[in-house]
C-alpha positions in Angstrom: 0.0 -0.3 0.2 3.0 2.5 0.7 4.4 1.7 -2.6 1.1 2.6 -4.3 0.3 5.6 -2.0 4.4 6.7 -3.6 3.2 5.8 -7.4 0.5 8.4 -6.8 2.3 10.9 -5.2 4.2 10.3 -8.6 2.1 10.5 -10.8 -0.5 12.8 -9.9 1.8 16.4 -10.8 2.0 14.3 -14.5 -1.3 13.4 -15.0 -2.0 16.8 -13.9 0.6 18.6 -16.6 -1.0 16.7 -18.8 -3.9 17.6 -18.7 -3.1 21.8 -19.2 -4.3 22.3 -22.5 -0.7 22.9 -24.3 -2.4 26.0 -26.8 -3.5 27.8 -24.4 -0.6 27.5 -22.7 2.2 28.9 -25.1 -0.6 31.9 -25.8 -0.7 32.8 -22.7 3.1 33.1 -22.4 3.4 34.5 -25.1 0.3 36.9 -23.8 1.1 40.4 -24.2 -1.6 43.6 -23.1 0.1 46.8 -24.1 0.8 47.9 -26.6 5.0 47.1 -28.1 6.8 50.3 -26.6 8.6 50.6 -30.6 4.7 51.0 -32.5 3.1 54.3 -32.7 -0.5 54.3 -33.0 -4.2 56.1 -32.4 -5.6 55.2 -29.4 -9.7 57.1 -28.6 -11.1 56.1 -25.3 -15.2 57.4 -24.7 -17.6 56.6 -22.2 -20.7 57.6 -24.6 -20.6 61.9 -23.3 -17.1 62.3 -22.8 -14.1 61.2 -25.5 -10.3 61.5 -26.5 -8.7 61.2 -29.7 -4.8 60.6 -28.6 -1.9 59.8 -30.5 1.2 57.5 -29.9 4.4 58.2 -31.5 7.3 55.9 -31.1 9.9 58.1 -32.9 9.5 60.6 -30.6 11.4 60.8 -26.7 9.5 59.5 -23.4 7.2 62.1 -21.9 7.1 63.8 -25.1 5.3 61.2 -27.0 1.6 61.4 -26.6 -0.4 64.3 -28.0 -4.1 65.3 -27.9 -5.8 64.8 -31.5 -9.8 65.3 -30.7 -11.4 65.9 -27.7 -15.5 65.3 -27.5 -15.0 65.1 -31.0 -13.8 68.0 -32.3 -10.3 69.7 -32.3 -9.0 70.2 -28.5 -8.8 74.6 -28.0 -5.3 76.0 -27.1 -6.3 76.0 -23.7 -7.4 72.1 -24.0 -4.0 71.6 -25.4 -2.0 73.5 -22.5 -3.3 72.0 -19.5 -3.0 67.7 -21.8 0.4 68.6 -21.8 0.8 69.4 -18.6 -1.4 67.0 -17.1 -1.0 63.9 -19.1 2.4 63.9 -21.8 4.6 64.5 -19.2 3.6 61.3 -17.5 5.2 58.0 -19.9 2.3 56.1 -20.2 1.3 52.1 -20.7 -1.7 50.7 -22.2 -4.9 50.6 -20.4 -5.2 46.6 -20.6 -4.6 44.8 -17.4 -1.8 41.9 -16.6 -3.9 38.9 -16.6 -1.4 36.3 -17.9 0.4 35.9 -13.8 -4.1 35.6 -12.8 -5.1 33.0 -15.2 -5.1 29.9 -14.4 -4.2 27.4 -17.1 -4.2 24.5 -14.8 -8.1 24.6 -14.0 -9.5 25.8 -17.8 -12.0 23.4 -19.5 -13.2 24.8 -23.2 -16.8 25.7 -23.5 -15.8 26.2 -27.1 -14.4 25.3 -30.0 -14.9 26.7 -33.8 -13.0 27.8 -36.6 -9.5 26.7 -35.8 -10.4 28.7 -32.2 -10.9 27.2 -29.2 -12.4 29.4 -25.7 -11.9 28.6 -22.1 -13.3 29.2 -19.0 -10.4 29.5 -16.4 -10.4 30.9 -13.2 -8.6 33.8 -12.4 -5.7 33.8 -9.3 -5.3 37.2 -6.8 -3.8 39.7 -8.0 -2.7 40.6 -5.1 -2.8 40.1 -1.0 -5.8 40.3 0.0 -7.6 40.6 -3.4 -11.6 40.4 -3.1 -12.3 40.3 -6.8 -11.1 37.4 -8.3 -12.7 35.1 -6.3 -16.4 36.2 -8.4 -14.5 36.6 -11.0 -14.1 34.3 -14.4 -11.7 34.9 -17.7 -13.2 33.4 -21.1 -10.4 33.3 -23.1 -10.6 33.2 -27.1 -7.4 31.6 -28.5 -6.8 30.8 -32.2 -4.6 27.6 -32.4 -3.1 27.2 -35.9 -1.6 30.3 -34.6 -1.7 29.9 -30.5 -2.2 33.5 -30.1 -5.4 35.6 -27.9 -7.7 36.9 -29.9 -9.9 37.7 -27.0 -10.3 37.6 -23.2 -13.7 38.5 -21.1 -13.6 38.9 -17.8 -17.2 38.4 -15.9 -18.8 38.7 -12.8 -20.6 35.5 -11.5 -22.5 36.9 -9.0 -23.5 40.2 -7.3 -20.8 40.7 -4.5 -19.2 43.6 -2.0 -15.2 44.3 -3.0 -14.9 46.8 0.1 -17.2 48.2 2.7 -20.3 49.7 0.6 -19.7 48.7 -2.2 -22.2 46.2 -4.2 -21.0 45.5 -7.7 -24.0 43.7 -9.4 -22.5 43.6 -12.8 -18.9 43.6 -14.2 -17.4 43.4 -17.7 -14.4 43.9 -19.5 -13.4 42.8 -22.8 -10.1 42.8 -24.3 -9.7 41.7 -27.7 -6.1 41.7 -30.5 -5.3 40.7 -33.9 -3.6 37.8 -35.4 0.3 38.1 -35.9 1.2 38.9 -38.8 4.5 39.1 -40.6 6.4 40.6 -38.3 3.4 42.6 -37.0 2.6 41.5 -33.3 -0.5 40.9 -31.5 -1.3 44.0 -31.2 -4.6 45.5 -28.5 -8.0 46.2 -30.9 -10.2 47.4 -28.1 -11.3 47.3 -24.4 -14.9 47.8 -23.4 -15.7 47.5 -19.9 -19.4 47.8 -18.3 -19.9 48.2 -14.9 -23.4 48.0 -12.6 -23.6 48.9 -9.0 -23.6 51.4 -6.1 -22.1 52.8 -3.1 -23.5 53.5 0.6 -27.2 52.4 -1.4 -28.0 55.0 -2.9 -24.6 56.5 -5.3 -24.3 54.6 -9.0 -22.0 53.1 -9.8 -22.7 52.6 -13.3 -20.3 52.9 -16.2 -19.7 52.1 -19.9 -15.9 52.2 -21.6 -14.3 51.7 -24.7 -10.6 51.9 -25.5 -10.1 51.1 -29.3 -6.4 51.6 -30.6 -5.6 52.0 -35.0 -3.7 53.4 -37.3 -0.3 51.4 -36.0 3.4 52.1 -37.6 6.3 50.1 -36.4 9.0 52.6 -35.7 10.8 53.3 -38.5 14.1 51.7 -37.5 17.6 52.1 -39.3 19.3 48.5 -40.6 21.8 47.5 -38.0 19.8 49.9 -34.6 
């Protein structure tokens, strides 16, 4: 009996490793939620009423790569451009997508749909940091293009209403991120981020909000040969 128990002790980890989908593991390993720093692009952020259209220029020095193109669908005023330069373009900013690879647990993933060379996995989320009370109430749906082993979409959703903090109640939380497939020297790049929140604070203040970020006009940094 002792020998059999030892056999199971060594066999179980191997069986669990074999059960992990290799396409999902490879996709998570190569996944990058943010735009690579050597790419220029246009980013539009909108909550349905207000919007900002900005350009990230990878050819410029850090802290001066961002410029404001349009605000609320119109050309910004001189005062708005000055405020933007003072409050935003001085900061080196990354993308809007969160870091998810450390939170998604491939060992717990289940294939819930498969069609057109794509598999959709339902995954458990690990806490993002110590004291994180949100991950326990959420799950991730990950769409992987099997031939290229790249992630095309990630959706985070709650399974039921929850209270992440005292006085805060979230009834619905959904964030969907989409990405292009790599092609040639062009890597997988963010396309959209859509977030929807429904809830309230202390039973009277609404937390309802919707936000969409779109990325377009990608251009690689024009490096010279040998650089």
